[in-house]
C-alpha positions in Angstrom: 102.5 -99.8 224.4 103.3 -101.2 221.0 103.4 -97.7 219.5 105.7 -96.5 222.2 108.1 -99.4 221.5 108.0 -98.7 217.8 108.3 -94.9 217.9 110.1 -94.5 221.2 108.9 -91.0 221.8 105.1 -91.5 221.8 103.3 -90.0 224.8 99.8 -91.1 223.7 98.1 -92.7 220.7 94.3 -92.7 220.5 92.1 -94.5 218.0 89.3 -92.1 217.1 86.1 -94.1 217.5 83.9 -93.7 215.7 86.3 -92.1 213.2 85.9 -88.4 212.5 84.8 -87.7 208.9 85.4 -84.3 207.2 82.8 -83.6 204.6 83.9 -82.7 201.1 83.8 -78.9 201.5 85.7 -78.9 204.8 88.1 -81.5 203.5 89.1 -79.3 200.6 89.6 -76.3 202.8 91.7 -78.3 205.3 93.9 -79.6 202.5 94.5 -76.1 201.1 95.3 -74.7 204.6 97.7 -77.6 205.4 99.5 -77.0 202.1 99.8 -73.2 202.9 101.3 -74.2 206.3 103.7 -76.8 204.9 106.9 -77.3 206.9 109.0 -76.8 203.8 107.7 -73.3 203.3 107.7 -71.8 206.8 104.8 -73.7 208.3 104.3 -76.4 210.9 102.5 -79.2 209.0 103.7 -82.0 206.7 100.8 -83.8 205.0 100.3 -86.7 202.8 97.2 -88.8 201.8 97.8 -91.1 204.8 99.5 -88.9 207.5 99.3 -85.3 208.7 102.3 -84.4 211.0 102.5 -81.3 213.2 106.1 -80.1 213.9 107.2 -77.5 216.5 108.8 -75.3 213.8 109.4 -75.2 210.1 111.9 -77.7 208.7 115.4 -76.3 208.6 117.4 -79.2 207.3 119.3 -79.0 204.0 117.3 -76.8 201.7 114.3 -77.0 204.0 113.5 -80.4 202.6 114.3 -82.4 205.8 113.3 -81.8 209.4 116.8 -80.7 210.5 116.4 -80.1 214.3 112.6 -79.5 214.0 110.8 -82.0 216.1 107.5 -83.8 215.7 104.8 -82.9 218.1 102.1 -85.3 216.8 100.5 -86.9 213.9 97.0 -87.8 212.5 96.4 -90.9 210.5 93.9 -90.1 207.7 92.3 -91.8 204.8 91.3 -89.8 201.7 88.2 -90.7 199.8 86.3 -92.5 202.5 83.5 -93.0 203.3 82.6 -90.9 200.2 84.8 -89.9 197.3 86.0 -86.5 198.6 85.7 -86.9 202.3 88.6 -87.4 204.7 88.5 -89.8 207.6 90.7 -89.2 210.7 91.0 -92.5 212.6 94.1 -92.2 214.8 96.0 -89.5 216.6 99.4 -89.7 218.2 101.1 -87.1 220.4 104.8 -87.4 221.0 106.4 -86.9 224.4 107.7 -83.5 223.3 104.2 -82.6 222.1 102.8 -83.5 225.4 105.4 -81.5 227.2 104.4 -78.5 225.1 100.7 -78.9 226.1 99.5 -80.8 223.1 96.7 -83.4 223.5 95.0 -85.6 221.0 92.0 -83.2 221.0 94.2 -80.1 220.6 96.1 -81.7 217.7 92.8 -82.7 215.9 91.2 -79.4 216.7 94.1 -77.4 215.0 93.9 -79.4 211.8 90.1 -79.7 211.7 89.7 -76.1 212.7 91.0 -75.0 209.2 87.7 -76.5 207.9 85.6 -75.0 210.7 85.3 -78.1 212.9 86.6 -79.4 216.2 87.0 -83.1 217.0 83.9 -82.9 219.2 81.8 -81.3 216.4 83.1 -83.3 213.5 80.7 -85.8 211.9 81.5 -89.4 212.7 81.6 -92.6 210.6 78.4 -94.5 210.5 79.3 -97.8 212.3 77.1 -100.6 211.1 76.9 -103.9 213.0 79.0 -106.7 211.5 77.1 -109.2 209.3 75.8 -112.4 210.8 78.1 -115.3 210.4 77.5 -117.6 207.4 76.4 -121.1 208.4 76.4 -124.1 206.1 73.5 -126.4 206.3 71.6 -124.4 208.9 
């Protein structure tokens, strides 16, 4: 609900647990493919080291450097270099109301991006969740 209040147009936000981890070779391929499909050069993806965004069409604002009337369908929050130096961790996915209306789901959004590296969300390796450390107790 908080995400809906902040973003206004969010249909669904899902925390990916355990987080999906793209191994190095797939991560490099995905980054190349997202760059080739950049919204500023006729594609549908805007990517940064923390956020991958899927738009419904290429950006058509002034000089193609802003969205214009292109609308966001969904986004993936990612972290580069975790848990290993060249891996990419996908830990949250958001689909906008427009994205949902166009048939996008968290799984479909993840599958498109991960698919460039030969994975689906269901097949992607997951973060190794270790139990939290025991609490420290003085004088025990």
